[in-house]
Structures are given as C-alpha cells and as structure tokens.
Legacy VTK file of the C-alpha trace (Angstrom):
# vtk DataFile Version 3.0
C-alpha trace
ASCII
DATASET POLYDATA
POINTS 199 float
55.108 9.859 -43.837
51.529 10.702 -42.689
50.751 14.373 -41.946
47.548 13.979 -40.399
46.207 15.789 -37.429
43.212 14.424 -35.295
41.904 16.430 -32.555
38.824 16.579 -30.070
37.886 19.052 -27.603
34.788 19.073 -25.413
33.810 21.917 -22.980
30.396 23.248 -21.683
29.820 25.144 -24.622
30.764 23.022 -27.570
31.991 19.827 -28.841
34.455 19.733 -31.460
36.055 16.957 -33.783
38.705 18.012 -36.437
40.695 15.763 -38.625
43.294 17.244 -41.299
45.283 15.547 -43.960
47.772 18.107 -45.360
48.686 16.097 -48.391
44.918 15.541 -49.358
43.067 16.623 -52.395
40.636 18.877 -50.828
37.963 16.461 -49.753
35.782 17.885 -46.925
33.235 16.907 -44.583
32.040 20.067 -42.467
29.177 20.341 -39.882
29.427 22.931 -37.110
25.639 24.028 -36.969
26.896 27.486 -38.453
25.979 27.107 -42.117
28.118 30.099 -43.489
31.070 29.111 -41.471
30.599 25.719 -42.877
30.914 27.293 -46.101
34.099 29.049 -45.134
35.838 25.805 -43.674
34.948 23.940 -46.840
36.760 26.684 -48.878
39.617 26.516 -46.586
39.759 22.620 -47.224
39.088 22.793 -50.959
41.590 25.646 -51.774
44.315 24.451 -49.467
43.983 21.094 -50.918
43.680 19.705 -47.431
41.361 16.656 -46.419
39.377 18.223 -43.863
36.739 16.784 -41.459
34.993 19.201 -38.853
32.237 18.043 -36.925
30.840 20.412 -33.879
28.038 20.937 -31.887
27.551 23.935 -29.651
25.345 26.411 -28.081
24.503 28.070 -31.419
21.016 28.817 -29.920
22.748 31.612 -27.639
25.265 32.666 -30.357
27.560 31.221 -32.850
30.555 33.037 -30.962
31.546 29.721 -28.861
31.346 27.161 -31.700
33.181 29.214 -34.235
36.038 30.122 -31.921
36.528 26.716 -30.374
36.396 25.155 -33.968
39.521 27.561 -34.818
41.031 26.489 -31.774
40.942 22.725 -32.676
41.707 23.266 -36.196
44.813 25.066 -35.176
45.758 22.415 -32.974
45.141 19.694 -35.519
47.262 21.565 -38.238
50.126 21.812 -35.442
49.917 18.081 -34.852
49.891 17.274 -38.599
53.114 19.450 -39.342
55.219 17.369 -36.796
58.699 18.598 -36.819
58.225 20.716 -40.108
61.099 19.099 -41.752
61.069 19.499 -45.598
58.369 22.131 -45.755
58.502 25.362 -47.291
57.542 27.257 -44.322
56.599 30.323 -45.915
53.549 31.259 -48.279
51.164 34.026 -49.365
48.419 34.341 -51.749
46.263 37.126 -53.181
42.743 36.340 -53.612
40.453 38.607 -55.626
36.593 37.935 -55.303
34.568 40.257 -57.441
34.937 43.770 -55.754
37.134 42.248 -53.026
40.862 41.788 -52.591
42.381 40.048 -49.763
46.192 39.148 -48.951
47.579 36.375 -46.661
51.036 35.490 -45.489
52.246 32.625 -43.346
55.179 31.585 -41.815
55.049 28.134 -40.083
57.633 29.374 -37.427
56.400 28.013 -34.199
55.921 31.555 -32.953
52.157 32.471 -32.944
51.286 35.818 -34.190
48.403 37.246 -35.907
48.108 40.599 -37.830
44.617 41.238 -39.224
44.008 44.547 -40.803
41.638 46.192 -43.644
38.266 45.177 -42.718
35.724 47.771 -43.174
34.640 48.882 -39.739
30.996 49.528 -40.731
30.393 45.670 -41.051
31.167 44.866 -37.535
27.724 44.566 -36.553
26.799 42.583 -39.555
25.760 39.071 -39.607
26.310 37.033 -42.754
23.414 34.873 -43.777
21.783 35.385 -40.370
24.179 32.941 -38.610
27.808 34.023 -38.796
28.765 37.579 -37.163
31.226 39.370 -39.513
33.416 40.365 -36.569
34.190 36.821 -35.791
36.621 36.827 -38.625
39.372 38.149 -36.312
38.501 35.639 -33.465
38.920 32.653 -36.058
42.290 34.170 -37.395
43.748 34.849 -34.137
42.796 31.377 -32.533
43.967 29.456 -35.660
47.452 31.149 -35.653
47.852 30.778 -31.966
46.868 27.313 -31.712
48.819 26.222 -35.061
51.851 27.944 -33.903
52.029 30.158 -37.108
52.586 33.629 -37.778
49.537 34.831 -40.014
49.197 38.220 -41.704
45.925 38.793 -43.076
44.924 42.246 -44.999
41.672 43.165 -46.860
42.966 45.830 -49.474
39.249 46.772 -50.455
35.896 45.498 -50.742
32.151 46.198 -49.940
30.470 42.875 -49.596
30.957 41.056 -46.110
30.422 37.647 -47.779
32.977 38.673 -50.388
35.440 40.003 -47.834
35.299 36.985 -45.430
35.446 34.554 -48.134
38.457 35.951 -49.988
40.146 36.082 -46.536
39.550 32.447 -46.028
40.735 31.458 -49.467
43.788 33.451 -49.089
44.679 31.932 -45.813
44.039 28.519 -47.555
46.055 29.164 -50.473
48.831 30.685 -48.204
48.894 27.776 -45.947
49.078 25.232 -48.696
52.162 26.947 -49.992
53.838 26.857 -46.823
53.236 23.319 -45.753
54.155 21.877 -49.164
57.195 19.579 -49.198
60.288 21.450 -50.535
62.352 19.141 -52.676
65.520 21.318 -51.999
65.182 21.339 -48.209
65.980 17.980 -46.336
65.726 19.091 -42.537
63.889 21.871 -40.754
64.011 25.182 -42.542
65.563 27.175 -39.941
69.112 28.515 -39.109
68.038 27.299 -35.621
67.451 23.998 -36.515
64.140 23.785 -35.038
60.662 25.425 -35.500
LINES 1 200
199 0 1 2 3 4 5 6 7 8 9 10 11 12 13 14 15 16 17 18 19 20 21 22 23 24 25 26 27 28 29 30 31 32 33 34 35 36 37 38 39 40 41 42 43 44 45 46 47 48 49 50 51 52 53 54 55 56 57 58 59 60 61 62 63 64 65 66 67 68 69 70 71 72 73 74 75 76 77 78 79 80 81 82 83 84 85 86 87 88 89 90 91 92 93 94 95 96 97 98 99 100 101 102 103 104 105 106 107 108 109 110 111 112 113 114 115 116 117 118 119 120 121 122 123 124 125 126 127 128 129 130 131 132 133 134 135 136 137 138 139 140 141 142 143 144 145 146 147 148 149 150 151 152 153 154 155 156 157 158 159 160 161 162 163 164 165 166 167 168 169 170 171 172 173 174 175 176 177 178 179 180 181 182 183 184 185 186 187 188 189 190 191 192 193 194 195 196 197 198
C-alpha cells in the first residue's frame, strides 16, 4: 500500500507543492526560495527517510515568513494524507539529537489530535536571522503549523545550545527521527494503534 501525500496550495502570498512518501529512502528535492529553510527541509527528509519534494514560490522579497509558514502547512497536510487511516503504525516516536554544543529532543504522537509544545530556545536569538534569510523566530511557526495540519501531537525541547544554526538544525533532525519512528509499520499491530479504534 502506497503511503504518499501530494498537496498543492496557492494564495496571494505563496504557491506551494509538496509530495511526501513515508516509505522512501531520503531522496529530496527542495526549493523554497529560502536557502536555510531548504537546508532544514533537506535534513527532515533525509533523516526521516522520507522521499520529499517541496517546491514553493512566495513573496520572499518582503519577508520569508509567508513562504516558510505556508510550506509547513502544506507539508503537514501531505503527511496527514500519506498516513491514511494510520493502521499498523507505531504511532509514538521520539529522538534525542546532539549537534555540537546543542541538544534537542522531539516526541511525536500520531494521534489525530493536533498539539504543539515548543520550549527551550534561548530568547536572545529571537531577533536573529540565520544565513541572512531565515528568522530564528520562525521555528515555532513551522512546528505549530506542521503539528496542526498533520494532526499530530508534537513536543520539541531544546535542552541547551548557543549557536542558532545548530539549535534549529538539531530540532529539525529530532522531529525527523521522531516522525520516522512514529510512522513506521509495526509488525505486531494489525489495525489502528488506539483503544478507540480510530486515530
């Protein structure tokens, strides 16, 4: 059974196309017009072992905000589509990712109940722009949008770190690994992994 999601969304601020294959091998094709975000989405696909295509154009001459957030929305929708009825998945996953001086943790429940908890980012970096194109403060928007539109509970925590690049990348990689674990088929589960019978 193919677990692929394809979603397109066009507004006055952006045009976004996302394809995700949950059973891929980490092949990625990313172009959002925001180079550091491309780097993060590449990490998400590679470390999640998802085949991921993201093509986006947006009003990045104004700010990266619209494009970054809209891509996260569409990526969440594509993940939700790819998951289908969620039968046979592990459902829960978590990962610790160290990146030099930084340590981040992510935990995922593919619950159908969207929720995001995001804590621990050093507040002094909220006005920092990574690589001159990705505002650090957008991390929370990305994670909120992804969780809501994918229908997952997502908890992301930065334990410590002093480099905004490392802090952001560790979080994206932790989410990738947690998602990978949560959506993997569990040979011991024949149906939907819930006492309610539905996720």
